[in-house]
Every structure is written in structure tokens, then in C-alpha cells.
N, C-alpha and C positions, 0 to 999 in steps of 0.2 A: 768278214762279216758273220754274225751269228744269229739264227732265228729261233725262237721258239714257240712253238704251237701246243697250245694243250687239247688233246682228244682222248675219248676213249680209245680208239684204233687208231695208233698213229699213220698220217698221213690221210685220214679221213676224218668227216664230221657228219653227227647226228646219223646217217644211217647211208647204207651203199648207194642210194639213190642221189645224194647230194654229189657236186659236184668237187673234183679232189684237188688238193694243193700238191703239188708235184715238183720235182726236181727239174730244174729248167736244162736245157741242153748246153747253156752256157754254165760252165763252173762257178760255184756260188750265187746261184740264183735258183728263185721260187716262183713258182706260176698258178695262177687260179685264173679258171675260164668263168668270169662271171663278175658280179659288182661284189666291191669290198665296201663297208662301210665300219668308221671309227667312230664311236659316240653316236651312231644313230643304226636304227635296223631298217630304214629303207633307203638304202643308197639309190639316188638314180643315175648315176654315172658310174665309170670304172671304179674310181676311189673318191670316195667322198668322205673328207674328216670335218666334224661339227667340233671345232673348238682351234686352237692355238699346233701347230706344225714346225719343227725345228728342224731343218737341214743343215748338216755340217759337211757342206759340198756345194757343189754347182747345181742347180735346176737349168736344164736346156730347155727351152721353148722355139719352137718353130721360128718366132719373130726375133733370136737372140741372131747377134751379127757373126758369131762364130759358124751360124750354118748356111750363111750366105754367102754367094759371090757376085762379082760384077756389080756391086754398089758403087752408085753417082749421082750427083746433084741433078736435080731438075729444076725445071723452071719457075720459080716463086711464085709470079704473077697468075701463070696457069693453074698453081695448085690453091692459090687463095680463091680463084676464080670457082673451081670445083668445089672448095670449102664452102662458101654462100648456099652452093646447091645442097647442100647436107639439111636432110629435115631432122629436127631436133624436138623430143618428144620428152613430158614428165610421166611418171606413172606413180602408182602404189602398189605394193605386194598384196597378192591376194592373202586374208586373214588366216587361212587354213595353210599358206606354204609359208607364211613369215613364223607362226609358232611353232611346225615343224623344224624349221631354220633357225629357231633363238633369235627371232630378230625383233627388237623392240620398236624401232622407227621403221613405219613402214610407209 
């Protein structure tokens, strides 16, 4: 992988008090301690992408079966009984959140 970052001082952004992009301990990795926003200047998570993202490989998520073991079937009737106890809700996004996130149908 090749990474390109433009900065006035390679490895640093804005001024010395800003968090640094650093080479990771594992070869071919970059590390940033903070939040990263793509097409947003107000990321509220570790990585926020406002727009489409293309992944040319696998995305591993904790619910992925490749990360699990001892997978077994359960009693369907018991699980259906539990599902009927789930509280379902409807909601509208707050206008200020919707406008920042580019959501038209709130």
C-alpha cells in the first residue's frame, strides 16, 4: 500500500500541538491517535466518511462468522418468544444532525 499525505512538515499537520500521523509498529501501517473525517470537519467517531467508500478486500466486523467459534443452533420457539418482547420505536433525526450528515429524509 502507498499512502500520500500532504503537509508543510512531513509527518505533522498544522502545528506541533496537533496529533501526529506516525508509522505503525507493523510494517506498511500508519497511525493517527484521534478522529479522522473524510468530507467532514466534525468527525464524531474514530473514522467518519461522508460519501461512498470503496473497499477492495474484506471488511472484518465482530459479527463476522470468521471471528466466532462454537456456533450452534438455538431453540427457535424460545427465540421468537424473546423477539416479541423487543420494544420497537420510530424516530425522526434532529434537523441539526440531519443537515450535518447530509440526510434529506429525516
